[in-house]
Backbone as a chain_set.jsonl record, in Angstrom:
{"seq": "MNKLNIQFFFIILLFQVSFGQENQNSLILKTILETYYKTEKPVYKGRSQLLYLYCNQANNNEELIEAIKEKKLSVTFINEIRTKINTDTVEKDWSNELNTIFETDKNNLKIKINSCLSIEKYQEISTRLHLNNQRLLIISKPLYYSKGAIALVKVVFFRNIEHNNGSILLMEKINENWIIKEQLNPWST", "coords": {"N": [[34.573, -21.89, 1.976], [35.782, -18.738, 1.019], [36.24, -15.487, 2.512], [35.444, -13.456, 0.721], [33.708, -14.812, -1.044], [31.653, -15.494, 0.728], [30.699, -12.943, 1.452], [29.791, -12.114, -1.072], [27.764, -14.005, -1.49], [25.912, -13.268, 0.539], [25.261, -10.693, -0.334], [23.97, -11.243, -2.766], [21.821, -12.757, -1.762], [20.532, -10.81, -0.148], [19.796, -9.019, -2.181], [17.983, -10.622, -3.637], [15.971, -11.037, -1.714], [15.13, -8.35, -1.225], [14.342, -7.619, -3.827], [12.352, -9.508, -4.242], [10.5, -8.777, -2.252], [9.876, -6.197, -3.143], [8.64, -6.842, -5.547], [6.423, -8.229, -4.525], [5.235, -6.12, -3.171], [4.47, -4.577, -5.372], [2.527, -6.249, -6.495], [0.646, -6.318, -4.431], [-0.013, -3.582, -4.259], [-1.12, -3.258, -6.805], [-3.463, -4.852, -6.626], [-4.875, -3.396, -4.657], [-5.15, -0.872, -5.914], [-6.609, -1.589, -8.227], [-8.939, -2.387, -6.987], [-9.897, -0.067, -5.567], [-9.857, 1.96, -7.484], [-11.557, 1.1, -9.36], [-14.166, 2.078, -10.006], [-13.605, 4.656, -10.698], [-13.484, 7.345, -13.017], [-11.653, 7.667, -16.088], [-9.039, 10.119, -16.335], [-9.12, 12.707, -18.34], [-8.158, 15.501, -20.395], [-9.491, 18.396, -19.023], [-11.27, 17.085, -17.343], [-11.972, 16.643, -13.953], [-9.958, 15.109, -11.485], [-10.845, 12.78, -9.034], [-9.914, 10.946, -7.148], [-6.856, 10.637, -5.637], [-3.492, 9.392, -5.366], [-1.409, 8.892, -2.618], [2.041, 9.411, -2.443], [3.985, 8.387, -0.587], [4.732, 5.459, 1.376], [2.908, 4.858, 4.066], [3.928, 4.735, 7.488], [3.438, 2.019, 9.757], [1.388, 1.317, 12.691], [0.429, 0.524, 16.11], [-2.259, 0.105, 15.755], [-2.749, -1.847, 13.876], [-2.142, -4.196, 15.255], [-4.167, -4.222, 17.173], [-6.341, -4.568, 15.47], [-6.0, -7.158, 14.48], [-6.071, -8.814, 16.676], [-8.575, -9.89, 17.377], [-8.949, -11.758, 15.408], [-7.918, -14.215, 15.947], [-5.364, -15.065, 15.146], [-2.109, -16.576, 14.805], [0.198, -16.44, 17.57], [2.864, -16.071, 16.929], [2.655, -14.741, 14.506], [1.462, -12.294, 15.284], [3.477, -11.328, 17.008], [5.612, -11.099, 15.199], [4.616, -9.154, 13.425], [4.354, -7.001, 15.207], [7.072, -6.548, 15.823], [8.029, -5.778, 13.285], [6.56, -3.42, 12.919], [7.704, -1.782, 14.842], [10.358, -1.617, 13.983], [10.577, -1.025, 11.227], [10.875, 1.843, 10.054], [11.862, 3.391, 8.077], [11.59, 5.79, 5.553], [9.668, 5.244, 2.692], [8.581, 5.113, -0.742], [5.917, 4.752, -3.217], [6.677, 4.851, -5.855], [8.398, 3.199, -7.581], [6.97, 0.774, -7.594], [4.542, 1.651, -8.633], [5.292, 2.485, -11.208], [6.064, 0.0, -12.235], [3.581, -1.298, -12.294], [2.201, 0.349, -14.116], [3.59, -0.239, -16.462], [2.644, -2.728, -17.273], [-0.061, -2.512, -17.238], [-3.437, -3.258, -17.798], [-5.846, -2.304, -17.204], [-6.4, 0.387, -17.444], [-5.359, 1.932, -15.358], [-3.331, 3.828, -15.323], [-4.398, 6.108, -16.621], [-6.289, 6.76, -14.819], [-5.027, 7.296, -12.46], [-2.755, 8.873, -13.007], [-0.35, 10.192, -11.564], [1.436, 9.927, -8.442], [0.947, 11.869, -5.404], [2.194, 14.315, -3.021], [1.077, 15.156, 0.303], [0.958, 17.909, 0.616], [0.83, 18.822, -2.069], [-1.583, 17.67, -2.845], [-3.363, 19.069, -1.128], [-2.963, 21.636, -2.105], [-4.024, 21.42, -4.719], [-6.693, 20.728, -4.104], [-7.511, 23.004, -2.695], [-7.282, 24.951, -4.682], [-9.193, 24.062, -6.569], [-11.551, 23.976, -5.12], [-13.238, 21.792, -4.422], [-15.129, 19.408, -2.659], [-15.325, 16.707, -2.986], [-13.026, 15.366, -3.562], [-10.422, 13.045, -2.832], [-7.681, 11.554, -1.055], [-5.831, 8.692, -1.41], [-4.247, 6.836, 0.913], [-1.778, 4.516, 1.496], [-0.423, 2.101, 3.572], [2.826, 0.692, 4.469], [3.163, -2.563, 3.33], [2.811, -5.374, 5.471], [4.264, -8.419, 5.844], [3.71, -11.833, 6.622], [6.091, -14.096, 7.598], [5.798, -16.839, 7.635], [3.741, -17.642, 6.048], [1.354, -16.932, 3.441], [0.306, -14.279, 3.903], [-0.673, -10.905, 4.364], [-0.771, -7.629, 5.815], [-2.288, -4.514, 5.289], [-2.762, -1.124, 5.694], [-5.302, 1.077, 4.721], [-6.278, 4.32, 3.925], [-8.605, 6.895, 3.324], [-8.236, 10.184, 2.764], [-9.648, 13.379, 3.185], [-10.124, 16.888, 2.651], [-12.243, 17.786, 4.056], [-14.293, 16.609, 6.801], [-14.947, 13.925, 6.25], [-13.433, 11.315, 6.406], [-12.116, 8.012, 5.916], [-11.288, 4.521, 6.454], [-9.544, 1.327, 6.596], [-8.099, -1.802, 7.654], [-6.524, -4.005, 5.601], [-6.711, -7.425, 5.298], [-4.817, -9.515, 3.584], [-4.336, -12.167, 1.24], [-2.147, -14.365, -0.417], [-2.809, -16.007, -3.304], [-1.978, -18.379, -5.547], [-0.266, -16.519, -7.804], [-1.294, -14.077, -7.13], [-2.415, -11.423, -5.039], [-5.131, -11.227, -2.88], [-7.874, -9.466, -1.405], [-8.899, -10.517, 1.588], [-10.321, -9.759, 3.845], [-11.746, -6.829, 5.398], [-10.534, -5.255, 8.058], [-11.343, -3.723, 11.147], [-12.833, -1.363, 10.179], [-13.386, 2.162, 9.738], [-14.865, 5.45, 9.976], [-15.203, 9.016, 9.706]], "CA": [[34.348, -20.626, 1.279], [36.576, -17.65, 1.555], [35.483, -14.334, 3.008], [34.857, -12.746, -0.418], [32.57, -15.605, -1.51], [30.582, -15.369, 1.724], [30.132, -11.612, 1.283], [29.06, -12.118, -2.333], [26.559, -14.793, -1.252], [24.963, -12.462, 1.313], [24.799, -9.587, -1.183], [22.988, -11.833, -3.689], [20.65, -13.113, -0.952], [19.866, -9.559, 0.195], [19.188, -8.509, -3.414], [16.82, -11.45, -3.951], [14.926, -10.751, -0.727], [14.577, -7.018, -1.453], [13.631, -7.638, -5.106], [11.144, -10.294, -4.031], [9.53, -7.983, -1.5], [9.407, -5.113, -4.005], [7.702, -7.458, -6.474], [5.198, -8.483, -3.766], [4.629, -4.806, -2.943], [3.8, -4.199, -6.633], [1.327, -7.068, -6.641], [-0.327, -5.851, -3.432], [-0.466, -2.261, -4.691], [-1.984, -3.448, -7.969], [-4.766, -5.318, -6.135], [-5.541, -2.286, -3.965], [-5.525, 0.14, -6.906], [-7.696, -2.112, -9.054], [-10.152, -2.415, -6.167], [-10.4, 1.251, -5.21], [-9.985, 2.816, -8.665], [-12.44, 0.396, -10.296], [-15.289, 2.91, -10.452], [-13.142, 6.0, -11.054], [-13.464, 7.635, -14.446], [-10.34, 8.1, -16.579], [-8.815, 11.558, -16.258], [-8.727, 13.303, -19.606], [-8.062, 16.961, -20.33], [-10.728, 19.071, -18.663], [-12.026, 16.328, -16.349], [-11.353, 16.668, -12.622], [-9.624, 13.838, -10.86], [-11.463, 12.751, -7.715], [-9.133, 10.113, -6.24], [-5.414, 10.772, -5.821], [-2.677, 8.427, -4.627], [-0.321, 9.448, -1.813], [3.295, 8.795, -2.881], [4.722, 7.675, 0.455], [4.164, 4.315, 2.078], [2.746, 5.302, 5.45], [4.412, 3.82, 8.518], [2.398, 1.302, 10.489], [1.373, 1.536, 14.131], [-0.21, -0.517, 16.914], [-3.637, -0.103, 15.319], [-2.787, -3.133, 13.178], [-2.172, -5.255, 16.276], [-5.53, -4.22, 17.724], [-7.269, -5.077, 14.463], [-5.853, -8.599, 14.251], [-6.227, -9.586, 17.916], [-9.85, -10.599, 17.367], [-8.963, -12.734, 14.324], [-7.365, -15.481, 16.441], [-4.192, -15.431, 14.371], [-1.071, -17.15, 15.663], [0.994, -15.528, 18.396], [4.098, -15.739, 16.201], [2.281, -13.734, 13.506], [1.276, -11.02, 15.99], [4.796, -10.868, 17.472], [6.394, -10.695, 14.026], [4.062, -7.883, 12.952], [4.729, -5.98, 16.19], [8.494, -6.25, 15.625], [8.17, -5.026, 12.036], [6.014, -2.075, 13.138], [8.659, -1.018, 15.647], [11.683, -1.483, 13.365], [10.536, -0.539, 9.849], [10.467, 3.246, 10.064], [12.53, 4.072, 6.972], [10.616, 6.343, 4.614], [9.643, 4.627, 1.363], [7.457, 5.586, -1.551], [5.316, 3.784, -4.121], [7.031, 5.204, -7.239], [8.876, 2.049, -8.354], [5.873, -0.176, -7.749], [3.555, 2.264, -9.519], [5.838, 2.401, -12.566], [5.977, -1.409, -12.633], [2.168, -1.556, -12.605], [1.857, 1.082, -15.335], [4.212, -0.896, -17.615], [1.866, -3.905, -17.69], [-1.459, -2.225, -16.906], [-4.458, -3.521, -18.805], [-7.105, -1.799, -16.646], [-6.421, 1.848, -17.544], [-5.011, 2.578, -14.089], [-2.476, 4.989, -15.581], [-5.187, 7.303, -16.928], [-7.13, 7.055, -13.665], [-4.165, 7.747, -11.366], [-1.764, 9.833, -13.514], [0.866, 10.062, -10.766], [1.138, 10.059, -7.01], [1.138, 13.227, -4.885], [2.444, 14.558, -1.6], [-0.103, 15.745, 0.96], [0.965, 19.34, 0.313], [0.367, 19.003, -3.44], [-3.011, 17.343, -2.832], [-4.074, 20.188, -0.509], [-2.883, 22.763, -3.043], [-4.996, 21.157, -5.797], [-8.036, 20.801, -3.514], [-7.8, 24.409, -2.383], [-7.435, 25.659, -5.95], [-10.405, 23.637, -7.261], [-12.701, 24.149, -4.219], [-14.136, 20.645, -4.503], [-15.101, 18.598, -1.448], [-15.449, 15.289, -3.288], [-11.721, 14.796, -3.86], [-9.85, 12.317, -1.716], [-6.311, 11.077, -1.202], [-5.694, 7.32, -0.96], [-2.984, 6.627, 1.624], [-1.572, 3.08, 1.682], [0.73, 1.859, 4.441], [3.786, -0.327, 4.059], [2.628, -3.909, 3.559], [3.494, -6.208, 6.456], [4.14, -9.808, 5.421], [3.981, -12.892, 7.594], [7.158, -14.903, 7.007], [5.456, -18.268, 7.609], [2.498, -17.84, 5.311], [1.085, -15.972, 2.364], [-0.627, -13.318, 4.486], [-0.133, -9.555, 4.529], [-1.654, -6.592, 6.342], [-2.049, -3.201, 4.693], [-3.737, -0.127, 6.123], [-5.728, 1.963, 3.643], [-7.022, 5.464, 4.456], [-9.03, 7.925, 2.388], [-8.152, 11.485, 3.421], [-10.279, 14.505, 2.493], [-9.955, 18.161, 3.363], [-13.375, 17.917, 4.962], [-14.21, 15.604, 7.858], [-15.43, 12.597, 5.875], [-12.315, 10.416, 6.157], [-12.412, 6.633, 6.278], [-10.213, 3.584, 6.184], [-9.594, 0.006, 7.208], [-6.888, -2.6, 7.516], [-6.823, -5.101, 4.688], [-6.07, -8.716, 5.491], [-4.657, -9.997, 2.219], [-3.767, -13.506, 1.133], [-1.596, -14.652, -1.741], [-3.302, -17.239, -3.903], [-1.173, -18.521, -6.762], [0.636, -15.361, -7.885], [-2.072, -12.857, -6.926], [-2.865, -11.079, -3.693], [-6.546, -10.864, -2.83], [-8.325, -8.902, -0.128], [-9.747, -11.502, 2.252], [-11.201, -9.109, 4.811], [-11.444, -5.478, 5.851], [-10.546, -5.273, 9.52], [-11.4, -2.454, 11.883], [-13.208, -0.214, 9.336], [-13.783, 3.361, 10.479], [-15.138, 6.667, 9.189], [-15.513, 10.189, 10.543]], "C": [[35.239, -19.551, 1.881], [35.674, -16.464, 1.889], [34.779, -13.586, 1.863], [33.639, -13.489, -0.959], [31.387, -15.496, -0.558], [29.91, -14.005, 1.599], [29.297, -11.538, 0.012], [27.736, -12.874, -2.186], [25.508, -13.974, -0.505], [24.434, -11.27, 0.516], [23.734, -10.096, -2.154], [21.706, -12.178, -2.933], [19.858, -11.869, -0.582], [19.161, -8.967, -1.025], [17.925, -9.295, -3.748], [15.672, -11.175, -2.997], [14.307, -9.387, -0.989], [13.834, -6.956, -2.779], [12.322, -8.392, -4.964], [10.087, -9.514, -3.282], [9.009, -6.831, -2.337], [8.391, -5.64, -5.005], [6.37, -7.735, -5.766], [4.478, -7.164, -3.472], [3.888, -4.337, -4.194], [2.501, -4.969, -6.805], [0.235, -6.636, -5.66], [-0.886, -4.5, -3.839], [-1.423, -2.391, -5.873], [-3.38, -3.902, -7.543], [-5.543, -4.186, -5.482], [-6.011, -1.236, -4.973], [-6.668, -0.34, -7.787], [-9.013, -2.143, -8.287], [-10.727, -1.014, -5.982], [-10.544, 2.213, -6.386], [-10.954, 2.223, -9.69], [-13.542, 1.297, -10.859], [-14.877, 4.334, -10.833], [-13.127, 6.159, -12.569], [-12.041, 8.019, -14.86], [-10.238, 9.623, -16.566], [-8.263, 12.036, -17.591], [-8.69, 14.808, -19.423], [-9.439, 17.569, -20.044], [-11.569, 18.333, -17.624], [-11.275, 16.352, -15.017], [-11.077, 15.257, -12.138], [-10.195, 13.865, -9.455], [-10.658, 11.953, -6.703], [-7.66, 10.216, -6.612], [-4.704, 9.728, -4.974], [-1.544, 9.154, -3.911], [0.96, 8.695, -2.152], [3.969, 7.933, -1.817], [3.969, 6.459, 0.959], [4.104, 4.711, 3.547], [3.309, 4.257, 6.406], [3.235, 3.205, 9.254], [2.484, 1.617, 11.974], [0.603, 0.406, 14.817], [-1.67, -0.768, 16.538], [-3.782, -1.441, 14.587], [-2.869, -4.293, 14.161], [-3.57, -5.355, 16.87], [-6.52, -4.843, 16.75], [-7.18, -6.589, 14.299], [-6.021, -9.437, 15.514], [-7.493, -10.431, 17.909], [-9.886, -11.711, 16.322], [-8.41, -14.09, 14.744], [-6.214, -15.984, 15.553], [-3.097, -15.894, 15.321], [-0.287, -16.061, 16.409], [2.274, -15.137, 17.676], [3.825, -14.675, 15.133], [2.165, -12.366, 14.172], [2.618, -10.468, 16.448], [5.667, -10.387, 16.315], [5.921, -9.343, 13.498], [4.45, -6.752, 13.903], [6.196, -5.578, 16.02], [8.697, -5.413, 14.371], [7.646, -3.596, 12.179], [7.042, -1.204, 13.849], [9.995, -0.781, 14.956], [11.662, -0.889, 11.965], [9.992, 0.885, 9.806], [11.141, 4.062, 8.958], [11.47, 4.547, 5.988], [10.788, 5.7, 3.242], [8.496, 5.232, 0.578], [7.018, 4.493, -2.517], [5.754, 3.977, -5.577], [7.461, 4.001, -8.079], [7.755, 1.059, -8.623], [4.823, 0.355, -8.718], [4.021, 2.202, -10.972], [5.782, 0.97, -13.098], [4.553, -1.767, -13.046], [1.787, -0.889, -13.917], [2.423, 0.407, -16.591], [3.373, -2.051, -18.154], [0.369, -3.719, -17.501], [-2.401, -2.485, -18.076], [-5.812, -2.96, -18.363], [-7.215, -0.282, -16.661], [-6.117, 2.559, -16.232], [-4.194, 3.847, -14.33], [-3.299, 6.241, -15.864], [-6.2, 7.619, -15.826], [-6.307, 7.656, -12.531], [-3.262, 8.9, -11.788], [-0.451, 9.672, -12.776], [0.469, 10.168, -9.303], [1.514, 11.471, -6.545], [1.596, 13.215, -3.43], [1.166, 15.14, -0.996], [-0.191, 17.232, 0.635], [0.424, 19.623, -1.09], [-1.128, 18.705, -3.544], [-3.822, 18.505, -2.255], [-4.061, 21.42, -1.41], [-3.916, 22.603, -4.161], [-6.417, 21.302, -5.266], [-8.444, 22.231, -3.209], [-8.07, 25.197, -3.663], [-8.768, 25.325, -6.621], [-11.675, 23.823, -6.433], [-13.72, 23.018, -4.339], [-14.005, 19.796, -3.241], [-15.164, 17.102, -1.729], [-14.12, 14.639, -3.67], [-11.159, 14.123, -2.617], [-8.467, 11.783, -2.081], [-6.233, 9.673, -0.605], [-4.297, 7.138, -0.381], [-2.876, 5.138, 1.937], [-0.306, 2.878, 2.504], [1.695, 0.851, 3.819], [3.149, -1.692, 4.306], [3.483, -4.65, 4.593], [3.209, -7.658, 6.119], [4.444, -10.75, 6.579], [4.973, -13.851, 6.945], [6.793, -16.379, 6.883], [4.142, -18.535, 6.891], [2.304, -16.746, 4.292], [0.012, -14.989, 2.819], [0.081, -11.975, 4.604], [-1.212, -8.65, 5.116], [-1.272, -5.271, 5.709], [-3.154, -2.264, 5.168], [-4.016, 0.827, 4.965], [-6.591, 3.058, 4.254], [-7.371, 6.4, 3.306], [-9.092, 9.237, 3.152], [-8.841, 12.522, 2.54], [-9.996, 15.772, 3.294], [-11.118, 18.435, 4.3], [-13.35, 16.716, 5.899], [-14.603, 14.195, 7.465], [-14.282, 11.683, 5.445], [-12.745, 8.993, 6.525], [-11.234, 5.741, 5.948], [-10.471, 2.236, 6.823], [-8.232, -0.655, 7.034], [-7.264, -3.809, 6.671], [-6.018, -6.332, 5.083], [-6.028, -9.352, 4.113], [-3.993, -11.369, 2.238], [-3.29, -13.716, -0.297], [-2.111, -16.018, -2.189], [-2.713, -17.312, -5.301], [-0.214, -17.341, -6.811], [-0.078, -14.038, -7.66], [-2.419, -12.671, -5.456], [-4.332, -10.674, -3.777], [-6.865, -10.302, -1.449], [-9.301, -9.902, 0.477], [-10.779, -10.836, 3.152], [-10.767, -7.681, 5.048], [-11.627, -5.482, 7.36], [-10.639, -3.858, 10.058], [-11.761, -1.255, 10.994], [-13.671, 0.954, 10.195], [-14.115, 4.486, 9.495], [-15.465, 7.799, 10.145], [-16.523, 11.062, 9.83]], "O": [[35.419, -19.475, 3.097], [34.484, -16.465, 1.574], [33.645, -13.137, 2.024], [32.637, -12.859, -1.299], [30.24, -15.415, -1.0], [28.683, -13.916, 1.635], [28.211, -10.959, 0.018], [26.707, -12.432, -2.699], [24.335, -13.987, -0.88], [23.277, -10.883, 0.679], [22.706, -9.446, -2.342], [20.611, -11.91, -3.429], [18.632, -11.868, -0.691], [18.043, -8.467, -0.908], [16.905, -8.705, -4.103], [14.52, -11.088, -3.422], [13.082, -9.262, -0.98], [12.792, -6.305, -2.862], [11.297, -7.972, -5.501], [8.907, -9.573, -3.628], [7.824, -6.506, -2.262], [7.394, -4.976, -5.288], [5.306, -7.502, -6.34], [3.25, -7.104, -3.518], [2.803, -3.765, -4.094], [1.489, -4.403, -7.217], [-0.945, -6.594, -6.007], [-2.097, -4.285, -3.777], [-2.436, -1.694, -5.924], [-4.376, -3.387, -8.051], [-6.74, -4.032, -5.726], [-7.145, -0.765, -4.894], [-7.597, 0.418, -8.064], [-10.08, -1.947, -8.87], [-11.916, -0.797, -6.216], [-11.288, 3.189, -6.289], [-11.144, 2.788, -10.767], [-13.811, 1.274, -12.06], [-15.719, 5.13, -11.247], [-12.8, 5.227, -13.304], [-11.307, 8.623, -14.078], [-11.23, 10.324, -16.763], [-7.101, 11.805, -17.924], [-9.142, 15.326, -18.402], [-10.415, 17.285, -20.738], [-12.503, 18.917, -17.075], [-10.069, 16.106, -14.976], [-11.865, 14.337, -12.358], [-10.05, 14.863, -8.749], [-10.709, 12.253, -5.51], [-7.265, 9.926, -7.742], [-5.25, 9.24, -3.985], [-0.813, 9.935, -4.52], [0.967, 7.464, -2.15], [4.474, 6.854, -2.129], [2.739, 6.427, 0.969], [5.138, 4.88, 4.194], [3.188, 3.054, 6.173], [2.166, 3.808, 9.355], [3.5, 2.113, 12.461], [0.18, -0.55, 14.168], [-2.253, -1.763, 16.968], [-4.825, -2.088, 14.674], [-3.589, -5.263, 13.922], [-4.095, -6.454, 17.05], [-7.432, -5.561, 17.159], [-8.186, -7.236, 14.008], [-6.106, -10.661, 15.424], [-7.484, -11.567, 18.384], [-10.794, -12.541, 16.359], [-8.438, -15.03, 13.95], [-6.115, -17.174, 15.256], [-3.163, -15.626, 16.521], [-0.138, -14.934, 15.937], [2.727, -13.998, 17.793], [4.665, -13.811, 14.886], [2.714, -11.385, 13.67], [2.879, -9.274, 16.299], [6.375, -9.387, 16.437], [6.738, -8.486, 13.161], [4.83, -5.668, 13.459], [6.521, -4.392, 16.068], [9.455, -4.442, 14.389], [8.226, -2.664, 11.621], [7.229, -0.037, 13.504], [10.702, 0.165, 15.304], [12.657, -0.294, 11.55], [8.807, 1.106, 9.554], [11.002, 5.284, 8.912], [10.562, 3.796, 5.631], [11.893, 5.622, 2.704], [7.56, 5.791, 1.15], [7.657, 3.447, -2.623], [5.223, 3.299, -6.457], [6.942, 3.802, -9.177], [7.606, 0.564, -9.74], [4.278, -0.397, -9.526], [3.23, 1.9, -11.866], [5.485, 0.753, -14.273], [4.349, -2.463, -14.04], [1.115, -1.502, -14.747], [1.813, 0.47, -17.659], [3.389, -2.323, -19.355], [-0.389, -4.685, -17.596], [-2.19, -2.001, -19.188], [-6.811, -3.123, -19.064], [-8.051, 0.278, -15.952], [-6.578, 3.68, -16.019], [-4.355, 4.833, -13.611], [-2.945, 7.326, -15.401], [-6.893, 8.634, -15.894], [-6.825, 8.435, -11.732], [-3.029, 9.816, -11.0], [0.48, 9.07, -13.31], [-0.68, 10.459, -8.971], [2.29, 12.17, -7.197], [1.408, 12.234, -2.71], [0.274, 15.568, -1.727], [-1.28, 17.758, 0.404], [-0.353, 20.559, -1.277], [-1.856, 19.406, -4.248], [-4.847, 18.888, -2.819], [-5.042, 22.161, -1.468], [-4.606, 23.562, -4.506], [-7.256, 21.933, -5.909], [-9.588, 22.622, -3.439], [-8.988, 26.016, -3.711], [-9.409, 26.211, -7.185], [-12.772, 23.828, -6.991], [-14.926, 23.264, -4.355], [-12.893, 19.499, -2.804], [-15.064, 16.302, -0.799], [-14.099, 13.473, -4.064], [-11.388, 14.571, -1.494], [-8.138, 11.59, -3.251], [-6.534, 9.483, 0.573], [-3.295, 7.267, -1.085], [-3.766, 4.562, 2.564], [0.751, 3.417, 2.176], [1.411, 0.245, 2.785], [2.643, -1.941, 5.4], [4.711, -4.561, 4.586], [2.055, -8.084, 6.107], [5.322, -10.489, 7.402], [4.717, -14.362, 5.854], [7.415, -17.101, 6.103], [3.507, -19.564, 7.121], [3.022, -15.746, 4.292], [-1.05, -14.879, 2.205], [1.273, -11.91, 4.905], [-2.407, -8.883, 4.933], [-0.092, -4.938, 5.6], [-4.339, -2.58, 5.055], [-3.095, 1.32, 4.313], [-7.522, 2.775, 5.008], [-6.547, 6.665, 2.43], [-9.895, 9.393, 4.071], [-8.652, 12.552, 1.324], [-9.667, 15.71, 4.478], [-10.993, 19.228, 5.233], [-12.454, 15.879, 5.789], [-14.586, 13.319, 8.329], [-14.17, 11.321, 4.274], [-13.637, 8.804, 7.352], [-10.303, 6.146, 5.252], [-11.478, 2.029, 7.499], [-7.344, -0.133, 6.359], [-8.202, -4.54, 6.99], [-4.793, -6.279, 5.189], [-7.065, -9.688, 3.541], [-3.201, -11.687, 3.126], [-3.94, -13.3, -1.256], [-1.878, -17.037, -1.539], [-2.922, -16.424, -6.128], [0.598, -17.194, -5.898], [0.474, -12.982, -7.966], [-2.68, -13.632, -4.732], [-4.723, -9.881, -4.633], [-6.207, -10.626, -0.461], [-10.393, -10.112, -0.05], [-11.932, -11.259, 3.23], [-9.589, -7.345, 4.923], [-12.729, -5.685, 7.869], [-10.08, -2.921, 9.489], [-11.076, -0.234, 11.041], [-14.274, 0.759, 11.251], [-13.697, 4.464, 8.337], [-15.943, 7.57, 11.256], [-16.922, 12.101, 10.357]]}, "num_chains": 1, "name": "protein.A"}
């Protein structure tokens, strides 16, 4: 192979890996949204929205390592996750994945979510409406195990008042769907 063919091969491989991960991110996001927006009422004109989605994919931290230590998962899994936590700090958002979900949505997620917000926009809306029952769903970047169909995702519900909560979702891919196997390290304030 000449140098140009090798470069072309790596570009195609990189595209497939990034497209594949984006597709997996959409599937994971869809599972999380369907789970947490299940009981939310559709937002029509005049009805207040109670659950908002944070646009950015939050960066992960060592809290994930602490949560999985008790699960007796393989050392290679823990080391791989630790490496990804330390190296994947590029800011990303959920916009592409959300649009992909909305295109094929059969569960009315679009009229329950509308769009995603920044923290500043969420606080502006909450301050304007003076409601304490509104919350912002913050979802971290999914971390995938390269040797299995397992992913970790941190989910946090933020409110302007002190009643925040969250957990780390241990997710498993079965067939073409991601399911939530367990909620690890749940917390609330």
